[in-house]
N, C-alpha and C positions, 0 to 999 in steps of 0.2 A: 499502495500496494502495486506490486511489479506485475503487468499483465503483457502477454504475449498474444498478437493477433496475427493470425495467418491467414491472409486472404489475398487472392490474386486479382480481384477485382479493386482496383486502386480508388475509384471512386467511393464503393461501399467501404473498405479498408480505411481510408481518411475520414468518412464520415463516424465510423465506430470509434476509431481513436481519438476522434476531437469530442465526442460525446463522453467517453470515459475520461479522458485528461480534465474535461469540467467537472467530473465527478471527485476529480483529485488523485486519479491513479496515474501511475506512471507506465506508459504504454512504449512497447517495442513491437514494429511492425515487420513483417517479412511477407513478402510477395509470390515466394515459392517454398517447397520444402526444404530445400537445401539452405536458404536463410535462416528458416525457423528452426533447423538443427543445429545451425551455428549458435544463433542466438541463445538457444537452451544450454550448449556449451559452455558459452561464455558467462551466461548467469542464467540460474534457475528461476523462473518465474513463480508467483505465487497462485496463478491461474493463468490457462491457456485457451483461447479461441481458436479452433482450427477447423478452415474449409477443408473437404475432402478433396475436391478436384483443384488441386495445386500443381503447378508445372515443376519438372525437376524430379521432385520426391512428392508423392501425394500425400494427403492427411493422415492416412492410415500408418504411413511409415513414420511420420513424425510423433503420431500417438504412441505408437511401439515403441520409438526411442525415448520418448519421455517417461513412458510407464517403467523403461528398464533402468530409468535413474531413480524413480521415487513414485510412492503411490500417494504422496500427500497432497500434491498438485491437482485441484479440480480441473477438469477437461470438459468444455462445452464444444460440441461439434454444431458447426454452421453448416447447412447443406440443402440444395435443392432436391435431393433424392429422397424418395418416400418409400424405397422397398424396404421390407420388414427383413430382408436378408442383410442389408446394409448396416442397418441399426443394429441388429444382433450380433453382428460381428465386431463393430465398434464398441459396443457395451462387454462382450467376452473379453476385448482388448485391454479394458480399463477406462473407456469413455465415460463419465457421469451423466451428461444430460444431451439432448437433440434441440437445436432449434432450426426449424424448416424455413428457408426462404420462400417468398418475403415475410420479413418480420419487423414489427415496431422496436424502436428503440427501448421505450417503456417495458418491455416484456423482456427484452435482452437484460436490461439492467436488473430487473426483479428476478431473473434466473440465475444472474452471477450474484446475487446477494445470498438467495435461497443455498446456492452451491457452496459458497463460503461459511455460511453458517453451520452447513451440514457436516462439511469436511474439515474443517478448522475451528472448532469450538473454543480454542485458546486464544482467539482474536480479540479477546476483551482484556485490557490492561488496567489494572487496579493500583492505585497507591492511596492507602487510607481512605479517605471517602470520595477519593478523584476516580472516575471511571472513564475509560475512552473505548469505544466501539469502533473497531477499525473498519468493519463491513458497513456498518450505517454512516461511519465517519461522524458520530457524535460524542460529545462530552458532556458529564453531569458531575456535580460536586453537592454533596449532601443530597443527593436525588433529583437537583434542580438542574434543568439544562444550560450549558455554558455555551452562548454563540459565540463562534471563531472565526475568522477569515481563513481562508484556504492556506495562506502562509502560518497563520498562528498554528492552525491545525498540525500542520507538517512540522512545526517545530515542537509543539507538544508531544506529538506521536514519537519523533525522534528521541527525544529525551526519556519518555516512559519505555520505550524498547529497549533502553540503556540503562533503566534506573539502578541505583546505586553505584553506578561506576562514573567517575569524572569525565565532562565532554567538554572537548575545549573550544574556543570560539572559532578556531582555524577549522576544525572538523564541522562543524555548525554551518560555516559558511560555503564549505564544500559540498555536504550533504544536502542541505535542505535549500540552499540558493544557487548551488552550482558556481558559485564565485571560486577564483583562485585564492589560495590561502593565504596570499600576499596582498590580496585586496585591502587598501585602507578607508574601512568604513566600520561604523559604529552600529549597523543594522542589528546586529544580534543584539546587544545590549537594549537597544530600542524595542525590539519585540519580546525580549524577556519581561521588561517593565510592562508592555501591554498585556502580556499573558497574565502576569501577576496582580493586576488590578482587576481583569476580567474573573480570576479564580480568588479573587477577594483576599489575597495576602497583605493588601494595604501597601500604600506608598512608604511607611516606615520599614517595610521588609525588603524593599528594592535591593539593597546593597549589602545587607547583613550578612557577616561572614558566620560560618558553622562555628559554634562556642563562644561566639560574641557576647552572648547574653542568654539568660536562664528562661527568656520566653520561648515557647514553641516555634521551631524554626519555620519558614515558609514552605510551600511546597516546593518551588525551584529554589534551590539554596546555591549562593555564590561561593565559589573555590577560589580564593585571591590567588592572583597570578596563574591560574589554570583555567578555569571556565565555570560550567556549572554541572549540578546533578540533581536527580530527584529520588528521594527514599532511600531505602536500603536495597542492598543487592538480591535478587529474587533469587 
């Protein structure tokens, strides 16, 4: 999940960014309001954490700008202020929740998950008996948990977000590993096989082409000369 953290306290901002990255999220940091607005213009986040006391342009300006673009992005206000007027103003402008400083990371994480569930109920991806919950970052098949590493999860999430469409190895290298498309490596194929084993597709399914056999295809299907795909177009 793409998170924007706008916080002028660099120590606090870096702490929050590390914690959310360890949760598996992609974090963009901004230390002033101008940087935050530029980040939003460059790529819309899936959630934003905004400090109100930002230099250049304050948090309410960033909040107003973000809400002018979309109502779908959850916005959590981080603030040392406790005045009711400030809270009411931000809520009227479209903020979803407040967290008063100082706070624990555990509470921040819990509030973020609650906001994402409430604002974005569609963040559950399903393909047959396979279910991926993006907020909880959990995967189940036939109702049973499938333990995945951070990279395995990121690979499966990308494939399921583009289910029904062919995804090339070069695209996966770029989007999941941040590698150059010309990088010579078989890491994608290696991790596809890791996923197949954990999803219990079985070793015989590892390199099966679509249409190669009458047996049910694996969850992750190989497209010879193209890449991989999951399921049918949603």
